[in-house]
C-alpha positions as CSV (number, residue, x, y, z in Angstrom):
1,M,18.4,-66.2,-72.8
2,R,18.1,-63.6,-75.6
3,R,14.8,-62.5,-74.2
4,H,16.4,-61.8,-70.8
5,I,19.3,-59.9,-72.5
6,T,16.8,-57.7,-74.4
7,F,14.8,-57.0,-71.2
8,A,18.0,-56.1,-69.4
9,C,19.1,-53.7,-72.2
10,L,15.7,-52.0,-72.2
11,F,15.8,-51.7,-68.4
12,A,19.3,-50.1,-68.6
13,L,18.1,-47.8,-71.3
14,A,15.2,-46.7,-69.2
15,L,17.4,-45.9,-66.3
16,G,19.7,-43.9,-68.6
17,V,16.7,-41.9,-69.9
18,Q,15.6,-41.2,-66.3
19,A,19.1,-40.0,-65.4
20,Q,19.3,-37.8,-68.5
21,E,16.0,-36.2,-67.6
22,G,17.6,-34.7,-64.5
23,G,20.5,-33.2,-66.4
24,I,21.0,-29.8,-68.0
25,T,19.7,-30.0,-71.6
26,P,20.7,-27.6,-74.4
27,E,17.2,-26.0,-74.1
28,M,17.7,-25.5,-70.3
29,L,21.1,-24.1,-70.8
30,T,19.7,-21.5,-73.3
31,Q,17.1,-20.5,-70.8
32,I,19.6,-20.3,-67.9
33,K,22.0,-18.2,-70.0
34,G,19.2,-15.9,-71.0
35,A,18.8,-14.7,-67.4
36,Y,22.2,-13.1,-67.5
37,K,21.7,-9.8,-69.3
38,H,25.3,-8.6,-69.8
39,T,24.4,-5.1,-68.6
40,S,26.9,-2.4,-68.1
41,A,26.5,-2.9,-64.3
42,D,27.2,-6.6,-64.7
43,K,30.3,-5.9,-66.7
44,A,31.6,-3.4,-64.1
45,I,31.0,-5.9,-61.3
46,H,32.7,-8.7,-63.3
47,N,35.7,-6.5,-63.9
48,A,35.9,-5.6,-60.2
49,M,35.5,-9.2,-59.0
50,A,38.1,-10.5,-61.5
51,G,40.8,-8.9,-59.4
52,T,39.4,-8.2,-56.0
53,S,38.1,-10.2,-53.0
54,I,34.3,-10.5,-52.9
55,A,34.3,-9.5,-49.3
56,V,36.1,-6.2,-50.1
57,L,33.6,-5.4,-52.8
58,A,30.6,-6.3,-50.6
59,R,31.8,-4.3,-47.6
60,N,29.3,-1.7,-46.4
61,Q,31.5,1.4,-46.2
62,E,29.0,3.3,-44.1
63,R,29.3,0.7,-41.4
64,L,33.0,1.8,-40.9
65,A,31.9,5.1,-39.4
66,N,30.9,5.5,-35.8
67,F,32.7,2.4,-34.5
68,D,31.5,2.5,-30.9
69,T,33.7,0.7,-28.4
70,N,32.1,1.8,-25.2
71,F,30.2,-0.6,-23.0
72,S,27.8,0.0,-20.1
73,D,28.9,-3.2,-18.3
74,K,32.3,-4.9,-18.6
75,V,34.3,-7.4,-16.7
76,V,37.9,-6.3,-16.1
77,S,40.4,-8.4,-18.0
78,H,44.2,-8.3,-18.2
79,G,46.3,-9.6,-21.1
80,I,45.3,-11.3,-24.3
81,T,46.3,-14.9,-25.0
82,D,47.2,-16.4,-28.3
83,Q,46.4,-20.0,-29.3
84,K,48.6,-19.6,-32.4
85,Q,48.1,-22.2,-35.1
86,S,46.1,-24.6,-33.0
87,G,42.4,-25.5,-32.4
88,R,42.6,-25.0,-28.7
89,C,40.2,-22.0,-28.5
90,W,37.9,-24.1,-26.1
91,L,40.9,-24.6,-23.7
92,F,42.0,-20.9,-23.9
93,T,38.5,-19.7,-23.3
94,G,37.9,-22.0,-20.3
95,L,41.2,-21.1,-18.7
96,N,40.6,-17.4,-19.4
97,V,37.4,-17.6,-17.5
98,L,39.2,-19.1,-14.5
99,R,42.2,-16.8,-14.9
100,A,39.9,-13.7,-14.5
101,Q,38.4,-15.2,-11.3
102,M,41.8,-15.9,-9.7
103,M,43.2,-12.5,-10.7
104,A,40.2,-10.7,-9.2
105,K,40.2,-12.8,-6.1
106,Y,43.9,-12.2,-5.3
107,G,44.5,-8.8,-6.9
108,L,47.0,-10.1,-9.4
109,S,48.0,-7.8,-12.3
110,E,49.0,-10.7,-14.6
111,L,48.5,-14.5,-14.7
112,T,48.2,-17.2,-17.3
113,F,47.7,-20.9,-16.9
114,S,49.6,-23.5,-18.9
115,Q,47.5,-24.5,-21.9
116,N,50.3,-26.9,-22.8
117,Y,49.9,-28.9,-19.6
118,C,46.1,-29.3,-20.0
119,F,46.5,-30.0,-23.7
120,F,48.9,-32.9,-23.0
121,Y,46.4,-34.7,-20.9
122,D,43.6,-33.8,-23.3
123,Q,45.3,-35.6,-26.1
124,L,46.2,-38.6,-23.9
125,E,42.6,-38.8,-22.7
126,K,41.2,-38.5,-26.2
127,A,43.5,-41.3,-27.4
128,N,42.1,-43.5,-24.6
129,L,38.5,-42.4,-25.5
130,F,39.1,-43.6,-29.0
131,L,40.8,-46.9,-28.1
132,Q,38.2,-47.8,-25.5
133,G,35.5,-46.9,-28.0
134,I,37.0,-49.4,-30.4
135,I,37.0,-52.1,-27.7
136,D,33.4,-51.2,-26.8
137,T,32.3,-51.6,-30.5
138,R,34.5,-54.6,-31.2
139,M,31.5,-56.8,-32.1
140,K,30.0,-54.3,-34.5
141,P,30.7,-54.6,-38.2
142,K,33.3,-52.2,-39.7
143,D,30.6,-50.3,-41.6
144,D,28.6,-49.6,-38.5
145,K,27.9,-45.9,-38.2
146,M,29.6,-45.6,-34.8
147,V,32.7,-47.6,-35.8
148,E,33.0,-45.5,-38.9
149,W,32.7,-42.3,-36.8
150,L,35.4,-43.5,-34.5
151,F,37.9,-44.2,-37.2
152,K,37.1,-40.8,-38.9
153,N,37.6,-39.0,-35.6
154,P,40.3,-40.7,-33.6
155,I,41.6,-37.5,-32.1
156,N,41.5,-33.7,-32.6
157,D,42.7,-30.5,-30.9
158,G,39.2,-29.0,-30.7
159,G,36.7,-29.3,-27.8
160,Q,34.2,-27.7,-25.5
161,F,33.6,-26.7,-21.9
162,T,33.0,-30.1,-20.5
163,G,36.5,-31.0,-21.7
164,V,37.9,-28.1,-19.6
165,S,36.0,-29.1,-16.5
166,D,36.8,-32.8,-16.7
167,L,40.5,-32.3,-17.4
168,I,41.0,-29.7,-14.6
169,L,39.1,-31.7,-12.0
170,K,41.2,-34.8,-12.9
171,Y,44.7,-33.3,-13.5
172,G,44.6,-29.8,-12.0
173,L,46.2,-26.6,-13.3
174,I,49.6,-25.0,-13.3
175,P,50.9,-21.6,-14.2
176,S,52.2,-21.2,-17.7
177,S,55.7,-20.5,-16.4
178,V,55.9,-24.1,-15.1
179,M,55.2,-25.7,-18.4
180,P,55.4,-23.2,-21.3
181,E,54.3,-23.6,-24.8
182,T,56.3,-25.5,-27.4
183,Y,56.3,-25.4,-31.2
184,S,54.0,-28.4,-31.4
185,S,51.5,-27.1,-28.8
186,E,51.2,-23.9,-30.8
187,N,51.2,-25.7,-34.2
188,T,49.2,-28.8,-33.5
189,S,48.3,-30.2,-36.9
190,Q,51.5,-32.4,-37.5
191,L,51.4,-33.9,-34.0
192,S,47.7,-34.6,-34.1
193,N,47.9,-36.1,-37.6
194,L,50.7,-38.5,-36.5
195,I,48.8,-39.5,-33.4
196,A,45.6,-40.0,-35.4
197,L,47.5,-42.2,-37.9
198,K,48.9,-44.3,-35.0
199,L,45.5,-44.6,-33.3
200,R,43.8,-45.9,-36.5
201,E,46.6,-48.5,-36.7
202,F,46.0,-49.4,-33.1
203,G,42.3,-49.5,-33.6
204,L,42.6,-52.1,-36.4
205,Q,44.9,-54.2,-34.2
206,L,42.3,-54.2,-31.4
207,R,39.5,-55.2,-33.8
208,D,41.7,-58.0,-35.3
209,D,42.5,-59.3,-31.8
210,A,38.9,-59.2,-30.8
211,A,37.9,-61.1,-33.9
212,A,40.5,-63.7,-33.0
213,G,38.9,-64.2,-29.6
214,A,40.9,-61.9,-27.3
215,T,39.1,-61.2,-24.0
216,V,38.2,-57.6,-22.9
217,A,40.9,-57.8,-20.2
218,A,43.5,-58.7,-22.9
219,L,42.3,-55.9,-25.2
220,E,42.5,-53.4,-22.3
221,A,46.0,-54.5,-21.4
222,K,47.1,-54.0,-25.0
223,K,45.4,-50.6,-24.9
224,T,47.6,-49.6,-22.0
225,D,50.7,-50.4,-24.0
226,M,49.3,-48.4,-26.9
227,L,48.7,-45.4,-24.7
228,A,52.3,-45.7,-23.6
229,T,53.3,-45.1,-27.2
230,V,51.0,-42.0,-27.4
231,Y,52.4,-40.7,-24.1
232,R,55.9,-40.9,-25.5
233,M,54.9,-39.0,-28.6
234,L,53.3,-36.3,-26.6
235,A,56.2,-36.0,-24.1
236,L,58.7,-35.6,-27.0
237,A,56.6,-32.9,-28.6
238,L,55.1,-31.1,-25.6
239,G,57.3,-32.0,-22.7
240,E,56.4,-34.2,-19.8
241,P,53.9,-32.8,-17.4
242,V,55.2,-31.8,-14.0
243,Q,54.2,-33.7,-10.8
244,N,55.3,-31.0,-8.3
245,F,56.4,-27.4,-8.7
246,K,57.2,-24.3,-6.6
247,W,55.3,-21.1,-7.2
248,T,55.6,-17.7,-5.4
249,M,52.7,-15.3,-4.7
250,N,53.0,-12.1,-2.7
251,G,56.6,-13.0,-1.8
252,V,55.7,-16.5,-0.4
253,E,57.0,-19.6,-2.2
254,K,55.2,-22.9,-1.7
255,E,55.3,-26.3,-3.3
256,Y,52.2,-27.6,-5.1
257,T,50.9,-30.4,-7.2
258,P,48.7,-29.4,-10.1
259,L,45.6,-30.5,-8.2
260,S,46.6,-28.8,-4.9
261,F,47.3,-25.6,-6.8
262,Y,43.8,-25.6,-8.4
263,R,42.1,-26.4,-5.1
264,E,43.9,-23.7,-3.1
265,F,43.4,-20.8,-5.6
266,L,40.2,-21.7,-7.3
267,G,38.5,-24.9,-6.3
268,N,35.4,-24.4,-8.4
269,D,33.0,-27.3,-8.7
270,L,33.3,-27.3,-12.5
271,D,31.2,-30.4,-12.6
272,N,28.1,-29.1,-10.9
273,N,28.3,-25.3,-10.8
274,Y,27.8,-24.6,-14.5
275,V,24.9,-24.9,-16.8
276,M,25.5,-25.3,-20.5
277,L,23.0,-23.4,-22.6
278,M,22.3,-23.6,-26.4
279,N,20.3,-21.6,-28.9
280,D,19.4,-24.1,-31.6
281,P,16.0,-23.2,-33.2
282,S,16.1,-26.4,-35.2
283,R,15.3,-28.3,-32.0
284,E,12.6,-28.0,-29.4
285,Y,13.2,-25.3,-26.8
286,Y,13.1,-25.9,-23.0
287,K,14.4,-29.4,-23.4
288,C,17.6,-31.0,-22.2
289,Y,19.9,-32.7,-24.8
290,E,23.1,-34.8,-24.5
291,I,25.5,-35.5,-27.4
292,D,26.9,-39.1,-27.4
293,Y,30.7,-39.3,-27.2
294,D,31.0,-35.5,-27.0
295,R,33.5,-35.6,-24.2
296,H,37.3,-35.5,-23.8
297,V,37.6,-38.1,-21.0
298,Y,36.1,-41.6,-21.3
299,D,35.1,-41.5,-17.6
300,G,33.9,-37.9,-17.9
301,K,30.6,-36.4,-18.9
302,N,29.1,-35.9,-22.4
303,W,28.2,-32.4,-23.4
304,T,24.7,-31.9,-21.9
305,Y,22.8,-28.7,-22.4
306,V,19.5,-26.9,-22.1
307,N,18.1,-25.5,-25.4
308,L,16.6,-22.0,-24.9
309,P,15.4,-19.0,-27.0
310,V,18.2,-16.5,-27.4
311,E,16.4,-13.9,-25.3
312,D,16.4,-16.2,-22.3
313,I,20.2,-16.8,-22.7
314,K,20.8,-13.0,-22.9
315,Q,19.2,-12.4,-19.5
316,M,21.6,-14.9,-17.8
317,A,24.6,-13.5,-19.7
318,I,23.7,-9.9,-18.6
319,A,23.3,-11.0,-15.0
320,S,26.7,-12.7,-15.1
321,I,28.5,-9.7,-16.6
322,K,26.9,-7.3,-14.2
323,D,28.3,-9.5,-11.4
324,S,31.8,-9.3,-13.0
325,T,31.8,-12.9,-14.1
326,M,33.1,-13.9,-17.5
327,M,31.5,-16.8,-19.4
328,Y,32.5,-19.5,-21.9
329,F,30.9,-18.5,-25.2
330,S,30.9,-20.0,-28.7
331,C,29.6,-18.9,-32.0
332,D,29.9,-19.2,-35.8
333,V,32.7,-16.6,-35.8
334,G,33.5,-16.5,-39.5
335,K,30.1,-15.1,-40.6
336,F,30.1,-11.4,-41.5
337,M,33.4,-10.9,-39.6
338,D,35.4,-7.7,-40.1
339,S,38.7,-9.2,-38.8
340,Q,40.6,-5.9,-39.0
341,R,38.2,-4.0,-36.8
342,G,37.2,-7.0,-34.7
343,M,33.5,-6.4,-35.6
344,L,30.8,-9.0,-36.1
345,D,27.8,-7.4,-37.7
346,V,25.3,-8.9,-40.1
347,N,25.5,-5.6,-42.0
348,N,29.2,-5.6,-42.5
349,Y,28.8,-7.0,-46.0
350,D,26.1,-6.6,-48.6
351,Y,26.4,-9.7,-50.7
352,A,22.8,-9.4,-52.0
353,S,23.5,-6.1,-53.8
354,L,26.8,-7.4,-55.3
355,M,25.4,-10.7,-56.5
356,G,21.9,-9.5,-57.3
357,T,20.2,-12.2,-55.2
358,E,19.0,-12.4,-51.6
359,F,20.4,-14.9,-49.1
360,G,17.2,-15.5,-47.2
361,M,17.7,-18.5,-44.8
362,D,17.0,-17.9,-41.1
363,K,19.1,-19.5,-38.3
364,K,17.0,-22.6,-38.2
365,Q,17.3,-23.2,-41.9
366,R,21.1,-22.5,-41.8
367,I,21.5,-25.2,-39.1
368,Q,19.3,-27.7,-41.0
369,T,21.3,-27.3,-44.2
370,F,24.8,-27.4,-42.6
371,A,25.4,-23.7,-43.4
372,S,26.1,-22.7,-39.8
373,G,27.2,-24.1,-36.5
374,S,29.4,-23.4,-33.6
375,T,33.0,-23.0,-34.8
376,H,35.0,-21.0,-32.2
377,A,34.9,-20.4,-28.4
378,M,35.7,-17.0,-26.8
379,T,35.2,-15.4,-23.4
380,L,32.1,-13.3,-23.1
381,M,32.9,-10.3,-20.9
382,A,30.9,-7.1,-21.8
383,V,27.5,-5.9,-22.9
384,D,26.3,-2.4,-23.8
385,L,22.7,-1.8,-22.6
386,D,20.4,0.9,-23.8
387,A,18.2,3.1,-21.4
388,N,15.7,0.3,-21.2
389,G,18.2,-2.4,-20.4
390,R,18.2,-4.0,-23.8
391,P,21.5,-5.1,-25.2
392,K,22.9,-3.2,-28.2
393,K,26.2,-5.0,-28.6
394,W,28.5,-7.5,-26.8
395,M,32.2,-8.0,-26.5
396,V,34.4,-11.1,-26.1
397,E,38.0,-11.6,-25.2
398,N,39.5,-13.7,-28.0
399,S,42.6,-15.9,-28.1
400,W,44.1,-14.8,-31.4
401,G,46.7,-12.4,-29.9
402,Q,46.8,-8.8,-28.9
403,D,46.9,-7.5,-32.5
404,A,43.9,-9.4,-33.7
405,G,40.5,-7.6,-34.0
406,F,39.9,-4.8,-31.5
407,R,42.9,-5.0,-29.2
408,G,42.5,-8.8,-29.0
409,H,38.7,-8.6,-28.6
410,M,35.7,-9.1,-30.9
411,I,32.7,-6.8,-30.7
412,M,29.3,-8.1,-32.0
413,T,26.0,-6.4,-32.6
414,D,23.0,-7.8,-30.8
415,E,21.5,-8.7,-34.2
416,W,24.7,-10.8,-35.0
417,F,24.5,-12.4,-31.5
418,N,20.9,-13.5,-32.3
419,E,21.9,-15.1,-35.6
420,Y,25.3,-16.7,-34.8
421,M,25.6,-17.3,-31.1
422,F,25.2,-20.9,-30.1
423,R,26.6,-21.9,-26.7
424,L,27.1,-20.4,-23.3
425,A,28.3,-21.9,-20.0
426,V,26.8,-19.9,-17.0
427,E,27.2,-20.4,-13.3
428,K,24.1,-21.7,-11.7
429,K,23.5,-18.7,-9.5
430,Y,22.6,-16.7,-12.7
431,V,20.2,-19.4,-14.0
432,P,16.5,-19.2,-13.1
433,K,14.9,-22.1,-11.3
434,K,12.7,-23.0,-14.3
435,V,15.8,-23.6,-16.4
436,L,17.6,-25.6,-13.6
437,D,14.4,-27.8,-13.4
438,I,14.9,-28.7,-17.1
439,L,18.2,-30.3,-16.1
440,K,16.2,-32.8,-14.1
441,Q,14.7,-34.2,-17.4
442,K,16.2,-37.3,-18.9
443,P,18.3,-35.8,-21.8
444,V,17.4,-36.4,-25.4
445,R,20.5,-38.2,-26.6
446,L,21.9,-37.0,-30.0
447,P,24.4,-39.0,-32.0
448,A,28.1,-38.2,-32.0
449,W,28.0,-37.3,-35.7
450,D,25.2,-34.6,-35.3
451,P,26.4,-31.7,-37.5
452,M,25.9,-29.1,-34.8
453,F,28.6,-30.6,-32.6
454,A,31.9,-30.5,-34.3
455,P,34.6,-29.5,-31.8
456,E,35.2,-25.8,-31.4
457,E,38.6,-24.6,-32.7
């Protein structure tokens, strides 16, 4: 017995020595500290950084001059929307694309669709997606990766283009005057947190019932009762969606349902007429990919996309803009953003000179190390081409209000576009046959927890 104890002590000691070998020793600390020379320049920088934002100190002042806001090709837009304190950029972007089409088609000077109406059904459908996912995985252990992901992500207010298409094709559209915004639709965190808390509770109940031998039919009946609770929570906070409404255009009043309104004034085949494109250099190009559970509606479609070099995507974007057609666009908006001017430029800030070290990762490496990914959706609507037809800069219509950025828009240099653009939804008529043929491939399925596919907010 004593021999075993001695061996155990020696083994523990060996493990401790191994752990200590990876730590910062006094000798290492001396070496590390020696690299900091305490120069007069270092002192000046420290004094400045002690009381000033790093971004302010790193700003390239010369980039403030000659702020060019002219574009060779631009889709006409009217009115800037505002998602307020919500993660509904994906919804505002998708509806702004459709709004521009309807305004151009009927010569309207102003129009907005009800984001609140679509958001109501988005949250109800996501609640069902979660609960049905719990039923589908009822036989898996609690620490299964998919079960854990479901409980970590029961609901959110973010999303992507397939959410827009599935919701509209199922529930239609209505003008914003028919179901206006409420405090909770513009400030979504409290409502989403409460629904998420309730869904987690419901999820545990469903798993307990399944473990006790409940049939799938019994679980789905209970799910319906649970969704009734979610519906009431949504109706109290957002208002109950309308079934029928009257709307007047050009002096003619007519009664509509949300679906009849959409079919009469737009009627786009959102399911089949758009191709989702991605620029992700960490994965193989000219391949089709699908993200598991990356959808808003259980009976809808997962986000499926073609991964392409950025230059291929640009050509389709230019063709769409030249034909006066806006696009759903998403990017890593927070990188090198000058929010006051509404300028996205990799040269806006010189962090290397300020910190005395280069930040050298390329786009592929930033994706692989979780340093960059798609965070925000906007409406791509302008490009500035040089004499040879090459893009110099781009412009998007944002959903942060009229006073944000450049009159509610963001302007990005082509270099920034290369580095931080990720997704684009383009109508098929602007997509070359070789890209459409890629969609015939069986998609490579990626897991729901893939870091590139957090919902856009």
